[in-house]
PQR file with spaces between the fields and no chain letter, atoms N, CA, C, O and H, PARSE charges and radii, in Angstrom:
ATOM       1  N    MET     1       0.831  -17.086    9.778 -0.4000 1.5000
ATOM       2  CA   MET     1       0.084  -16.038   10.466 -0.0000 2.0000
ATOM       3  C    MET     1      -0.480  -14.931    9.601  0.5500 1.7000
ATOM       4  O    MET     1      -1.515  -14.342    9.913 -0.5500 1.4000
ATOM       5  N    LEU     2       0.277  -14.634    8.410 -0.4000 1.5000
ATOM       6  CA   LEU     2       0.144  -13.487    7.502 -0.0000 2.0000
ATOM       7  C    LEU     2      -1.174  -13.477    7.013  0.5500 1.7000
ATOM       8  O    LEU     2      -1.869  -12.509    6.707 -0.5500 1.4000
ATOM       9  H    LEU     2       1.117  -15.113    8.156  0.4000 1.0000
ATOM      10  N    ASN     3      -1.610  -15.534    6.957 -0.4000 1.5000
ATOM      11  CA   ASN     3      -3.016  -15.302    6.480 -0.0000 2.0000
ATOM      12  C    ASN     3      -3.793  -14.691    7.753  0.5500 1.7000
ATOM      13  O    ASN     3      -4.222  -13.551    7.573 -0.5500 1.4000
ATOM      14  H    ASN     3      -1.045  -16.321    7.206  0.4000 1.0000
ATOM      15  N    LYS     4      -3.932  -15.019    8.462 -0.4000 1.5000
ATOM      16  CA   LYS     4      -4.702  -15.131    9.874 -0.0000 2.0000
ATOM      17  C    LYS     4      -4.699  -13.548   10.077  0.5500 1.7000
ATOM      18  O    LYS     4      -5.578  -12.942   10.689 -0.5500 1.4000
ATOM      19  H    LYS     4      -3.583  -15.944    8.608  0.4000 1.0000
ATOM      20  N    VAL     5      -3.602  -12.976    9.485 -0.4000 1.5000
ATOM      21  CA   VAL     5      -3.558  -11.262    9.856 -0.0000 2.0000
ATOM      22  C    VAL     5      -4.571  -10.548    8.616  0.5500 1.7000
ATOM      23  O    VAL     5      -5.184   -9.487    8.735 -0.5500 1.4000
ATOM      24  H    VAL     5      -2.888  -13.468    8.988  0.4000 1.0000
ATOM      25  N    GLY     6      -4.553  -11.443    7.412 -0.4000 1.5000
ATOM      26  CA   GLY     6      -4.712  -10.422    6.526 -0.0000 2.0000
ATOM      27  C    GLY     6      -6.128  -11.187    6.628  0.5500 1.7000
ATOM      28  O    GLY     6      -6.716  -10.918    5.580 -0.5500 1.4000
ATOM      29  H    GLY     6      -4.055  -12.304    7.315  0.4000 1.0000
ATOM      30  N    LYS     7      -6.806  -11.890    7.302 -0.4000 1.5000
ATOM      31  CA   LYS     7      -8.021  -12.515    7.474 -0.0000 2.0000
ATOM      32  C    LYS     7      -9.092  -11.442    8.939  0.5500 1.7000
ATOM      33  O    LYS     7     -10.310  -11.414    9.117 -0.5500 1.4000
ATOM      34  H    LYS     7      -6.328  -12.108    8.153  0.4000 1.0000
ATOM      35  N    TYR     8      -8.241  -10.896    9.519 -0.4000 1.5000
ATOM      36  CA   TYR     8      -8.332  -10.380   10.832 -0.0000 2.0000
ATOM      37  C    TYR     8      -8.731   -8.726   10.254  0.5500 1.7000
ATOM      38  O    TYR     8      -9.834   -8.259   10.540 -0.5500 1.4000
ATOM      39  H    TYR     8      -7.252  -10.919    9.373  0.4000 1.0000
ATOM      40  N    LEU     9      -7.986   -8.125    9.640 -0.4000 1.5000
ATOM      41  CA   LEU     9      -8.025   -7.314    8.450 -0.0000 2.0000
ATOM      42  C    LEU     9      -9.009   -7.004    7.852  0.5500 1.7000
ATOM      43  O    LEU     9      -9.637   -5.946    7.887 -0.5500 1.4000
ATOM      44  H    LEU     9      -7.090   -8.504    9.407  0.4000 1.0000
ATOM      45  N    TYR    10      -9.178   -7.904    7.288 -0.4000 1.5000
ATOM      46  CA   TYR    10     -10.769   -8.026    6.064 -0.0000 2.0000
ATOM      47  C    TYR    10     -12.094   -8.307    6.705  0.5500 1.7000
ATOM      48  O    TYR    10     -13.087   -7.639    6.418 -0.5500 1.4000
ATOM      49  H    TYR    10      -8.668   -8.763    7.260  0.4000 1.0000
ATOM      50  N    GLN    11     -12.113   -9.192    7.485 -0.4000 1.5000
ATOM      51  CA   GLN    11     -13.437   -8.967    8.583 -0.0000 2.0000
ATOM      52  C    GLN    11     -13.490   -8.074    9.630  0.5500 1.7000
ATOM      53  O    GLN    11     -14.576   -8.168   10.201 -0.5500 1.4000
ATOM      54  H    GLN    11     -11.306   -9.735    7.718  0.4000 1.0000
ATOM      55  N    ALA    12     -12.664   -7.132   10.184 -0.4000 1.5000
ATOM      56  CA   ALA    12     -12.331   -5.784   10.838 -0.0000 2.0000
ATOM      57  C    ALA    12     -12.573   -4.756    9.724  0.5500 1.7000
ATOM      58  O    ALA    12     -12.923   -3.682   10.214 -0.5500 1.4000
ATOM      59  H    ALA    12     -11.781   -7.056    9.720  0.4000 1.0000
ATOM      60  N    SER    13     -12.489   -4.733    8.150 -0.4000 1.5000
ATOM      61  CA   SER    13     -12.739   -3.151    7.683 -0.0000 2.0000
ATOM      62  C    SER    13     -13.468   -3.562    6.681  0.5500 1.7000
ATOM      63  O    SER    13     -14.055   -2.653    6.094 -0.5500 1.4000
ATOM      64  H    SER    13     -12.206   -5.605    7.752  0.4000 1.0000
ATOM      65  N    ASP    14     -13.673   -4.871    6.191 -0.4000 1.5000
ATOM      66  CA   ASP    14     -14.599   -4.948    5.326 -0.0000 2.0000
ATOM      67  C    ASP    14     -14.866   -4.573    4.233  0.5500 1.7000
ATOM      68  O    ASP    14     -15.976   -4.424    3.722 -0.5500 1.4000
ATOM      69  H    ASP    14     -13.196   -5.609    6.668  0.4000 1.0000
ATOM      70  N    PRO    15     -13.261   -4.300    3.569 -0.5600 1.5000
ATOM      71  CA   PRO    15     -13.196   -3.004    2.255  0.2800 2.0000
ATOM      72  C    PRO    15     -13.815   -3.569    1.164  0.5500 1.7000
ATOM      73  O    PRO    15     -13.940   -4.745    0.821 -0.5500 1.4000
ATOM      74  N    ASP    16     -14.166   -2.575    0.698 -0.4000 1.5000
ATOM      75  CA   ASP    16     -14.910   -2.251   -0.827 -0.0000 2.0000
ATOM      76  C    ASP    16     -13.422   -2.696   -2.113  0.5500 1.7000
ATOM      77  O    ASP    16     -12.334   -2.130   -2.221 -0.5500 1.4000
ATOM      78  H    ASP    16     -14.065   -1.620    0.977  0.4000 1.0000
ATOM      79  N    PRO    17     -13.916   -3.759   -2.817 -0.5600 1.5000
ATOM      80  CA   PRO    17     -12.683   -3.632   -3.897  0.2800 2.0000
ATOM      81  C    PRO    17     -12.210   -2.677   -4.576  0.5500 1.7000
ATOM      82  O    PRO    17     -11.072   -2.611   -5.039 -0.5500 1.4000
ATOM      83  N    ARG    18     -13.625   -1.384   -4.721 -0.4000 1.5000
ATOM      84  CA   ARG    18     -12.973   -0.505   -5.930 -0.0000 2.0000
ATOM      85  C    ARG    18     -11.934    0.251   -5.210  0.5500 1.7000
ATOM      86  O    ARG    18     -10.966    0.693   -5.829 -0.5500 1.4000
ATOM      87  H    ARG    18     -14.549   -1.438   -4.344  0.4000 1.0000
ATOM      88  N    ALA    19     -12.086    0.448   -3.806 -0.4000 1.5000
ATOM      89  CA   ALA    19     -11.338    1.634   -3.227 -0.0000 2.0000
ATOM      90  C    ALA    19     -10.414    1.193   -3.020  0.5500 1.7000
ATOM      91  O    ALA    19      -9.488    2.004   -2.987 -0.5500 1.4000
ATOM      92  H    ALA    19     -12.873    0.089   -3.303  0.4000 1.0000
ATOM      93  N    LEU    20     -10.011   -0.406   -2.733 -0.4000 1.5000
ATOM      94  CA   LEU    20      -8.554   -1.076   -2.751 -0.0000 2.0000
ATOM      95  C    LEU    20      -8.060   -0.655   -4.104  0.5500 1.7000
ATOM      96  O    LEU    20      -7.004   -0.027   -4.188 -0.5500 1.4000
ATOM      97  H    LEU    20     -10.763   -1.065   -2.759  0.4000 1.0000
ATOM      98  N    LYS    21      -8.808   -0.985   -5.237 -0.4000 1.5000
ATOM      99  CA   LYS    21      -7.813   -0.715   -6.475 -0.0000 2.0000
ATOM     100  C    LYS    21      -7.107    0.468   -6.483  0.5500 1.7000
ATOM     101  O    LYS    21      -5.933    0.762   -6.712 -0.5500 1.4000
ATOM     102  H    LYS    21      -9.665   -1.495   -5.169  0.4000 1.0000
ATOM     103  N    ILE    22      -8.508    1.330   -6.051 -0.4000 1.5000
ATOM     104  CA   ILE    22      -8.062    3.053   -6.652 -0.0000 2.0000
ATOM     105  C    ILE    22      -6.713    3.397   -5.613  0.5500 1.7000
ATOM     106  O    ILE    22      -5.750    4.055   -6.007 -0.5500 1.4000
ATOM     107  H    ILE    22      -9.461    1.091   -5.864  0.4000 1.0000
ATOM     108  N    VAL    23      -6.816    2.884   -4.358 -0.4000 1.5000
ATOM     109  CA   VAL    23      -5.148    2.685   -3.717 -0.0000 2.0000
ATOM     110  C    VAL    23      -4.618    2.086   -3.915  0.5500 1.7000
ATOM     111  O    VAL    23      -3.539    2.531   -3.524 -0.5500 1.4000
ATOM     112  H    VAL    23      -7.598    2.350   -4.038  0.4000 1.0000
ATOM     113  N    ALA    24      -4.470    1.260   -4.285 -0.4000 1.5000
ATOM     114  CA   ALA    24      -3.574    0.567   -5.213 -0.0000 2.0000
ATOM     115  C    ALA    24      -2.679    1.271   -6.179  0.5500 1.7000
ATOM     116  O    ALA    24      -1.457    1.418   -6.156 -0.5500 1.4000
ATOM     117  H    ALA    24      -5.347    0.899   -4.603  0.4000 1.0000
ATOM     118  N    VAL    25      -3.914    1.818   -7.344 -0.4000 1.5000
ATOM     119  CA   VAL    25      -3.516    2.216   -8.730 -0.0000 2.0000
ATOM     120  C    VAL    25      -2.245    3.744   -8.084  0.5500 1.7000
ATOM     121  O    VAL    25      -1.062    3.934   -8.365 -0.5500 1.4000
ATOM     122  H    VAL    25      -4.906    1.699   -7.362  0.4000 1.0000
ATOM     123  N    SER    26      -3.341    4.663   -7.042 -0.4000 1.5000
ATOM     124  CA   SER    26      -2.632    5.596   -6.314 -0.0000 2.0000
ATOM     125  C    SER    26      -1.304    5.626   -5.869  0.5500 1.7000
ATOM     126  O    SER    26      -0.523    6.577   -5.883 -0.5500 1.4000
ATOM     127  H    SER    26      -4.302    4.509   -6.814  0.4000 1.0000
ATOM     128  N    SER    27      -1.120    4.376   -5.435 -0.4000 1.5000
ATOM     129  CA   SER    27       0.098    4.386   -4.250 -0.0000 2.0000
ATOM     130  C    SER    27       1.368    3.819   -5.451  0.5500 1.7000
ATOM     131  O    SER    27       2.562    3.921   -5.168 -0.5500 1.4000
ATOM     132  H    SER    27      -1.755    3.603   -5.423  0.4000 1.0000
ATOM     133  N    ALA    28       0.972    3.325   -6.571 -0.4000 1.5000
ATOM     134  CA   ALA    28       1.700    2.689   -7.749 -0.0000 2.0000
ATOM     135  C    ALA    28       2.130    3.980   -8.079  0.5500 1.7000
ATOM     136  O    ALA    28       3.287    4.335   -7.857 -0.5500 1.4000
ATOM     137  H    ALA    28       0.003    3.242   -6.801  0.4000 1.0000
ATOM     138  N    PHE    29       1.307    4.697   -8.583 -0.4000 1.5000
ATOM     139  CA   PHE    29       1.800    6.061   -9.496 -0.0000 2.0000
ATOM     140  C    PHE    29       2.693    6.843   -8.444  0.5500 1.7000
ATOM     141  O    PHE    29       3.629    7.454   -8.958 -0.5500 1.4000
ATOM     142  H    PHE    29       0.367    4.409   -8.764  0.4000 1.0000
ATOM     143  N    ILE    30       2.585    6.932   -7.160 -0.4000 1.5000
ATOM     144  CA   ILE    30       2.958    7.683   -5.997 -0.0000 2.0000
ATOM     145  C    ILE    30       4.459    7.205   -6.112  0.5500 1.7000
ATOM     146  O    ILE    30       5.320    8.079   -6.015 -0.5500 1.4000
ATOM     147  H    ILE    30       1.825    6.436   -6.741  0.4000 1.0000
ATOM     148  N    LEU    31       4.818    6.000   -6.295 -0.4000 1.5000
ATOM     149  CA   LEU    31       6.193    5.149   -5.789 -0.0000 2.0000
ATOM     150  C    LEU    31       6.615    5.403   -7.319  0.5500 1.7000
ATOM     151  O    LEU    31       7.833    5.242   -7.385 -0.5500 1.4000
ATOM     152  H    LEU    31       4.119    5.290   -6.374  0.4000 1.0000
ATOM     153  N    PHE    32       6.107    5.721   -8.510 -0.4000 1.5000
ATOM     154  CA   PHE    32       6.463    5.850   -9.935 -0.0000 2.0000
ATOM     155  C    PHE    32       7.376    7.251   -9.561  0.5500 1.7000
ATOM     156  O    PHE    32       8.603    7.162   -9.589 -0.5500 1.4000
ATOM     157  H    PHE    32       5.117    5.852   -8.456  0.4000 1.0000
ATOM     158  N    LEU    33       6.853    8.283   -9.282 -0.4000 1.5000
ATOM     159  CA   LEU    33       7.193    9.767   -9.142 -0.0000 2.0000
ATOM     160  C    LEU    33       8.298    9.603   -7.943  0.5500 1.7000
ATOM     161  O    LEU    33       9.116   10.516   -7.827 -0.5500 1.4000
ATOM     162  H    LEU    33       5.856    8.355   -9.259  0.4000 1.0000
ATOM     163  N    PHE    34       8.354    8.696   -7.212 -0.4000 1.5000
ATOM     164  CA   PHE    34       9.784    8.505   -6.132 -0.0000 2.0000
ATOM     165  C    PHE    34      10.975    7.975   -6.833  0.5500 1.7000
ATOM     166  O    PHE    34      12.167    8.255   -6.711 -0.5500 1.4000
ATOM     167  H    PHE    34       7.690    7.955   -7.306  0.4000 1.0000
ATOM     168  N    ALA    35      10.474    7.304   -7.446 -0.4000 1.5000
ATOM     169  CA   ALA    35      11.510    6.511   -8.247 -0.0000 2.0000
ATOM     170  C    ALA    35      12.188    7.533   -9.364  0.5500 1.7000
ATOM     171  O    ALA    35      13.412    7.610   -9.469 -0.5500 1.4000
ATOM     172  H    ALA    35       9.505    7.077   -7.545  0.4000 1.0000
ATOM     173  N    SER    36      11.317    8.283  -10.158 -0.4000 1.5000
ATOM     174  CA   SER    36      11.674    8.823  -11.116 -0.0000 2.0000
ATOM     175  C    SER    36      12.682   10.216  -10.914  0.5500 1.7000
ATOM     176  O    SER    36      13.177   10.793  -11.882 -0.5500 1.4000
ATOM     177  H    SER    36      10.322    8.220  -10.073  0.4000 1.0000
ATOM     178  N    ASP    37      12.915   10.692   -9.349 -0.4000 1.5000
ATOM     179  CA   ASP    37      13.259   11.819   -8.786 -0.0000 2.0000
ATOM     180  C    ASP    37      13.978   11.540   -7.127  0.5500 1.7000
ATOM     181  O    ASP    37      13.679   12.182   -6.120 -0.5500 1.4000
ATOM     182  H    ASP    37      12.513   10.223   -8.562  0.4000 1.0000
ATOM     183  N    PRO    38      15.212   10.148   -7.227 -0.5600 1.5000
ATOM     184  CA   PRO    38      15.124    9.616   -5.789  0.2800 2.0000
ATOM     185  C    PRO    38      16.029   10.955   -5.260  0.5500 1.7000
ATOM     186  O    PRO    38      16.589   11.852   -5.890 -0.5500 1.4000
ATOM     187  N    LEU    39      15.907   10.665   -3.782 -0.4000 1.5000
ATOM     188  CA   LEU    39      16.412   11.713   -2.980 -0.0000 2.0000
ATOM     189  C    LEU    39      16.942   10.881   -1.544  0.5500 1.7000
ATOM     190  O    LEU    39      16.606   11.529   -0.553 -0.5500 1.4000
ATOM     191  H    LEU    39      15.452    9.937   -3.270  0.4000 1.0000
ATOM     192  N    PRO    40      17.667    9.641   -1.205 -0.5600 1.5000
ATOM     193  CA   PRO    40      17.592    8.862    0.121  0.2800 2.0000
ATOM     194  C    PRO    40      18.378    9.740    1.158  0.5500 1.7000
ATOM     195  O    PRO    40      18.429    9.369    2.331 -0.5500 1.4000
ATOM     196  N    GLY    41      19.039   10.989    0.716 -0.4000 1.5000
ATOM     197  CA   GLY    41      19.175   11.728    1.636 -0.0000 2.0000
ATOM     198  C    GLY    41      18.585   12.171    3.078  0.5500 1.7000
ATOM     199  O    GLY    41      18.895   12.324    4.260 -0.5500 1.4000
ATOM     200  H    GLY    41      18.997   11.290   -0.237  0.4000 1.0000
ATOM     201  N    ASN    42      17.263   12.292    1.929 -0.4000 1.5000
ATOM     202  CA   ASN    42      16.398   13.267    2.670 -0.0000 2.0000
ATOM     203  C    ASN    42      15.191   12.831    3.454  0.5500 1.7000
ATOM     204  O    ASN    42      14.189   12.901    2.742 -0.5500 1.4000
ATOM     205  H    ASN    42      17.011   12.168    0.970  0.4000 1.0000
ATOM     206  N    ARG    43      14.965   12.455    4.531 -0.4000 1.5000
ATOM     207  CA   ARG    43      14.288   11.666    5.607 -0.0000 2.0000
ATOM     208  C    ARG    43      12.785   11.726    5.316  0.5500 1.7000
ATOM     209  O    ARG    43      12.172   10.699    5.605 -0.5500 1.4000
ATOM     210  H    ARG    43      15.779   12.398    5.109  0.4000 1.0000
ATOM     211  N    TYR    44      12.123   12.675    4.832 -0.4000 1.5000
ATOM     212  CA   TYR    44      11.135   12.905    4.113 -0.0000 2.0000
ATOM     213  C    TYR    44      10.494   12.117    3.324  0.5500 1.7000
ATOM     214  O    TYR    44       9.361   11.650    3.436 -0.5500 1.4000
ATOM     215  H    TYR    44      12.621   13.509    4.597  0.4000 1.0000
ATOM     216  N    TYR    45      11.590   11.939    2.192 -0.4000 1.5000
ATOM     217  CA   TYR    45      11.670   11.118    0.999 -0.0000 2.0000
ATOM     218  C    TYR    45      11.219    9.548    1.731  0.5500 1.7000
ATOM     219  O    TYR    45      10.463    8.619    1.448 -0.5500 1.4000
ATOM     220  H    TYR    45      12.511   12.318    2.102  0.4000 1.0000
ATOM     221  N    VAL    46      11.991    9.830    2.611 -0.4000 1.5000
ATOM     222  CA   VAL    46      12.658    7.918    2.552 -0.0000 2.0000
ATOM     223  C    VAL    46      11.192    7.636    2.880  0.5500 1.7000
ATOM     224  O    VAL    46      10.460    7.023    2.103 -0.5500 1.4000
ATOM     225  H    VAL    46      12.605   10.585    2.842  0.4000 1.0000
ATOM     226  N    VAL    47      10.627    8.311    4.564 -0.4000 1.5000
ATOM     227  CA   VAL    47       9.265    8.103    5.129 -0.0000 2.0000
ATOM     228  C    VAL    47       7.985    7.849    4.529  0.5500 1.7000
ATOM     229  O    VAL    47       7.170    6.933    4.641 -0.5500 1.4000
ATOM     230  H    VAL    47      11.222    8.810    5.195  0.4000 1.0000
ATOM     231  N    GLY    48       8.044    9.178    3.692 -0.4000 1.5000
ATOM     232  CA   GLY    48       6.875    9.001    1.916 -0.0000 2.0000
ATOM     233  C    GLY    48       7.040    7.610    1.263  0.5500 1.7000
ATOM     234  O    GLY    48       6.004    6.971    1.080 -0.5500 1.4000
ATOM     235  H    GLY    48       8.706    9.922    3.600  0.4000 1.0000
ATOM     236  N    LEU    49       8.444    6.960    0.818 -0.4000 1.5000
ATOM     237  CA   LEU    49       8.691    5.774   -0.002 -0.0000 2.0000
ATOM     238  C    LEU    49       8.339    4.659    1.193  0.5500 1.7000
ATOM     239  O    LEU    49       7.672    3.659    0.926 -0.5500 1.4000
ATOM     240  H    LEU    49       9.286    7.480    0.966  0.4000 1.0000
ATOM     241  N    LEU    50       8.685    4.839    2.105 -0.4000 1.5000
ATOM     242  CA   LEU    50       7.954    3.610    3.302 -0.0000 2.0000
ATOM     243  C    LEU    50       6.847    3.427    3.204  0.5500 1.7000
ATOM     244  O    LEU    50       6.489    2.355    2.717 -0.5500 1.4000
ATOM     245  H    LEU    50       9.226    5.652    2.322  0.4000 1.0000
ATOM     246  N    LEU    51       5.703    4.556    3.694 -0.4000 1.5000
ATOM     247  CA   LEU    51       4.335    5.144    3.549 -0.0000 2.0000
ATOM     248  C    LEU    51       4.083    4.588    2.562  0.5500 1.7000
ATOM     249  O    LEU    51       3.526    3.523    2.827 -0.5500 1.4000
ATOM     250  H    LEU    51       5.995    5.427    4.090  0.4000 1.0000
ATOM     251  N    THR    52       4.231    4.789    1.233 -0.4000 1.5000
ATOM     252  CA   THR    52       3.437    4.284    0.294 -0.0000 2.0000
ATOM     253  C    THR    52       3.785    3.253    0.184  0.5500 1.7000
ATOM     254  O    THR    52       2.841    2.483    0.360 -0.5500 1.4000
ATOM     255  H    THR    52       4.683    5.654    1.017  0.4000 1.0000
ATOM     256  N    THR    53       4.895    2.643   -0.076 -0.4000 1.5000
ATOM     257  CA   THR    53       5.094    0.869   -0.095 -0.0000 2.0000
ATOM     258  C    THR    53       4.284    0.074    0.460  0.5500 1.7000
ATOM     259  O    THR    53       3.960   -1.019   -0.004 -0.5500 1.4000
ATOM     260  H    THR    53       5.662    3.269   -0.219  0.4000 1.0000
ATOM     261  N    LEU    54       3.799    0.664    1.734 -0.4000 1.5000
ATOM     262  CA   LEU    54       2.880   -0.193    3.109 -0.0000 2.0000
ATOM     263  C    LEU    54       1.699    0.345    2.446  0.5500 1.7000
ATOM     264  O    LEU    54       0.987   -0.636    2.658 -0.5500 1.4000
ATOM     265  H    LEU    54       4.062    1.552    2.112  0.4000 1.0000
ATOM     266  N    ALA    55       1.032    1.046    1.885 -0.4000 1.5000
ATOM     267  CA   ALA    55      -0.569    1.303    1.651 -0.0000 2.0000
ATOM     268  C    ALA    55      -0.356    0.762    0.746  0.5500 1.7000
ATOM     269  O    ALA    55      -1.474    0.281    0.563 -0.5500 1.4000
ATOM     270  H    ALA    55       1.610    1.843    1.712  0.4000 1.0000
ATOM     271  N    LEU    56       0.641    0.166   -0.615 -0.4000 1.5000
ATOM     272  CA   LEU    56       0.579   -0.645   -1.792 -0.0000 2.0000
ATOM     273  C    LEU    56       0.448   -1.972   -0.992  0.5500 1.7000
ATOM     274  O    LEU    56      -0.641   -2.545   -0.952 -0.5500 1.4000
ATOM     275  H    LEU    56       1.549    0.557   -0.466  0.4000 1.0000
ATOM     276  N    ALA    57       1.298   -2.360   -0.496 -0.4000 1.5000
ATOM     277  CA   ALA    57       1.059   -3.629    0.294 -0.0000 2.0000
ATOM     278  C    ALA    57      -0.037   -4.166    0.461  0.5500 1.7000
ATOM     279  O    ALA    57      -0.491   -5.149   -0.124 -0.5500 1.4000
ATOM     280  H    ALA    57       2.182   -1.895   -0.528  0.4000 1.0000
ATOM     281  N    ALA    58      -0.692   -3.281    1.599 -0.4000 1.5000
ATOM     282  CA   ALA    58      -1.820   -3.366    2.165 -0.0000 2.0000
ATOM     283  C    ALA    58      -2.622   -3.451    1.589  0.5500 1.7000
ATOM     284  O    ALA    58      -3.480   -4.260    1.941 -0.5500 1.4000
ATOM     285  H    ALA    58      -0.323   -2.482    2.075  0.4000 1.0000
ATOM     286  N    ALA    59      -2.881   -2.422   -0.024 -0.4000 1.5000
ATOM     287  CA   ALA    59      -4.061   -2.738   -0.939 -0.0000 2.0000
ATOM     288  C    ALA    59      -4.008   -3.930   -0.974  0.5500 1.7000
ATOM     289  O    ALA    59      -4.746   -4.644   -0.296 -0.5500 1.4000
ATOM     290  H    ALA    59      -2.184   -1.764   -0.310  0.4000 1.0000
ATOM     291  N    ILE    60      -2.915   -4.461   -1.960 -0.4000 1.5000
ATOM     292  CA   ILE    60      -2.800   -6.031   -2.356 -0.0000 2.0000
ATOM     293  C    ILE    60      -2.821   -6.662   -1.889  0.5500 1.7000
ATOM     294  O    ILE    60      -3.135   -7.590   -2.635 -0.5500 1.4000
ATOM     295  H    ILE    60      -2.316   -3.880   -2.511  0.4000 1.0000
ATOM     296  N    LEU    61      -2.634   -7.204   -0.441 -0.4000 1.5000
ATOM     297  CA   LEU    61      -2.596   -8.068    0.332 -0.0000 2.0000
ATOM     298  C    LEU    61      -4.342   -8.185    0.666  0.5500 1.7000
ATOM     299  O    LEU    61      -4.802   -9.326    0.684 -0.5500 1.4000
ATOM     300  H    LEU    61      -2.379   -6.450    0.165  0.4000 1.0000
ATOM     301  N    LEU    62      -5.025   -7.343    0.852 -0.4000 1.5000
ATOM     302  CA   LEU    62      -6.518   -7.253    1.238 -0.0000 2.0000
ATOM     303  C    LEU    62      -6.887   -7.398    0.051  0.5500 1.7000
ATOM     304  O    LEU    62      -8.007   -7.902    0.130 -0.5500 1.4000
ATOM     305  H    LEU    62      -4.651   -6.416    0.837  0.4000 1.0000
ATOM     306  N    LEU    63      -6.544   -7.221   -1.311 -0.4000 1.5000
ATOM     307  CA   LEU    63      -7.619   -7.464   -2.324 -0.0000 2.0000
ATOM     308  C    LEU    63      -7.967   -9.043   -2.777  0.5500 1.7000
ATOM     309  O    LEU    63      -8.908   -9.780   -3.070 -0.5500 1.4000
ATOM     310  H    LEU    63      -5.634   -6.811   -1.375  0.4000 1.0000
ATOM     311  N    PHE    64      -6.063   -9.006   -2.568 -0.4000 1.5000
ATOM     312  CA   PHE    64      -5.696  -10.779   -2.984 -0.0000 2.0000
ATOM     313  C    PHE    64      -6.625  -11.927   -1.521  0.5500 1.7000
ATOM     314  O    PHE    64      -6.943  -13.099   -1.726 -0.5500 1.4000
ATOM     315  H    PHE    64      -5.298   -8.407   -2.330  0.4000 1.0000
ATOM     316  N    ALA    65      -6.827  -11.324   -0.431 -0.4000 1.5000
ATOM     317  CA   ALA    65      -6.998  -12.296    0.780 -0.0000 2.0000
ATOM     318  C    ALA    65      -7.932  -13.259    0.876  0.5500 1.7000
ATOM     319  O    ALA    65      -7.845  -14.388    1.357 -0.5500 1.4000
ATOM     320  H    ALA    65      -6.569  -10.372   -0.265  0.4000 1.0000
ATOM     321  N    LYS    66      -9.363  -12.369    0.074 -0.4000 1.5000
ATOM     322  CA   LYS    66     -10.163  -13.504   -0.034 -0.0000 2.0000
ATOM     323  C    LYS    66     -10.517  -14.576   -1.197  0.5500 1.7000
ATOM     324  O    LYS    66     -11.292  -15.504   -0.966 -0.5500 1.4000
ATOM     325  H    LYS    66      -9.433  -11.452   -0.316  0.4000 1.0000
């Protein structure tokens, strides 16, 4: 199922690999900043951490989907 979702997203958006690499590197940097000063009690921290992780996972998935 994950393969079907990846193929659908890849066909729907036809992403540029350079843009995906930029998103992956910047998301990894933001995750590093989140990890250096954790604030798990702050809900904005948790939401930011979740969204950044999802962006990184989506970029990696789309980079290796093809």
